[in-house]
N, C-alpha and C positions, 0 to 999 in steps of 0.2 A: 404486828404493829407497823413495821416498816412498809408493808404492802399498802396499808391504809394511807400512809403519808404520801406514797407515790401516786396512789389513786386520787387522793385529794388534790395533789399538785396537778395531775393531768386534768382533773375536773376544772380546777382553777384556770388552767391555760385554755381549755375549750370555752369556758364561760367568758374569758377575757376576749377571745376571738369573736365569739358571738356578740358580745357587747360592742366591739369595734365595728362589726358588720351592721348591727342595728343602728349604731350612731351614724354611720355613713349613709345608710338607707334613709334615716330620718333627716339628715342634712340635705340629701338630694331631693327628698320629697318636700322639705320646707322651702328650698330654693324654687322648685317647680310650683308650689302653692303660691309663693310670693309673686312669681312671674305671672301666674294665672290671675291673681287678684289685681295686679297692675294692669293687665290687659282688659279686664272687666271694667275697672275704674276708668281707664282711658277711653273705652267705648262709650261709657256713660257721659264722660266729660266732653267728648266730641259732639254728642247730641246737645248738651247744654250750651256749648260754645256756638253751635249752629243756630240754636233757638235764639240766642242773644243777638247774633249777627243779622237775623231776619227782622228783629224788632227795630224800631226807630229810636230806642233809648240808648243812652251811654251805658258802658259796662257797669259803672257804679249804680246808676239808677235801676238798671235791669236786675242787678244782684240784690239791691235793697228790696225791690218788689217781689223777688222770688226767694227771699230769705237765704241767700247764698253769700258767704263771706267773699268779698271781692279779692282778698289775698289768695284764697284757694283758686278762684277763677283764673287769676293771672298766673299762678303756679302751674295749673294744668294746661293753660294755653301755651306757656313756654315749653313744658315737657312735650306736648304733642307736636309743637312746631319743630323743636330740636330733633325729635325722633324721626319725624317725616323728612327733614333735611338730611339727616344721616343716612336714612334708607335711600334717598335720592342721590346720595353721593356728593352733595353740595356743601356739606358742613364737615370740616375736618374734625375727627374725633379728638385729636391732640390739641386742637385750638391754635396750632402754630401756623405761620404764614406758609403758603404753598405757591410755587411758581409754575407757570404754564408756558410752554413754547407757543409764541404767536407767529404764525407764518403769514407774510404779506400776500394779499390777493394779487391775481394777475393784473388787474386794473391798476393797482398801486405800483406794481413793478414797472408797468409801462409809463406811468406818470413820472416816475423817478428815472427817466431815461438818462443814462450816463453818456450822453454824447460828448464829443470832443470840445473842450473849452479853449484849448490853446495847444500849439505845437512849437516847441523850442528846439532850435538847432544851434549847436556850438561845437567847434572842433571835430566835426564829423559825427557827432552824437546827436541823437534826436530823442526828445522827450515829448510824449503826448499826454496832456493833462486833461482828465475827464471831469465833467461837471460833478460836483459833490466830492471831489478829492479831499482827503484829510489834510488840513493845513500843516500839521506837525510833520507828517510823512513827506509832504511836498517840500517843506523847508529843509529836511535832512537830505533829500535827493538833490535839491538845488545847491546846497553846500558841498556835497560830494562832487558835483559837476563844476564847482568853482564859479557859479553864476551869481551868487549873492555877495 
């Protein structure tokens, strides 16, 4: 009798593992099937959107003539646009602001030539002030030199 209980317990554990494996397999396949369905629908809607854009009708008029709910049209238009922008790397997935370093061009650097604006001499010290000098920094330096 004890042997049967052990054997039933082992069978239960094996079945439990098999069920877990089947569930994982099912979840993976369900996810794959949903992704495949999404791609098929997306391809169909790309064609629908392309057909509408070739027509001279507004989206609502075109949808009415083709028996398509305009809400679905706008939904798929947004989905396709966002996925395309994400693939192109121009839409942040997080939706948060992003900052990009902007380097000035050579022409811009030349146009901002920081030539000498003034040279101040006092008590054997000389200060050369360049065009575009920061007024706050200039004020501090002049105060230190005792010129203000």
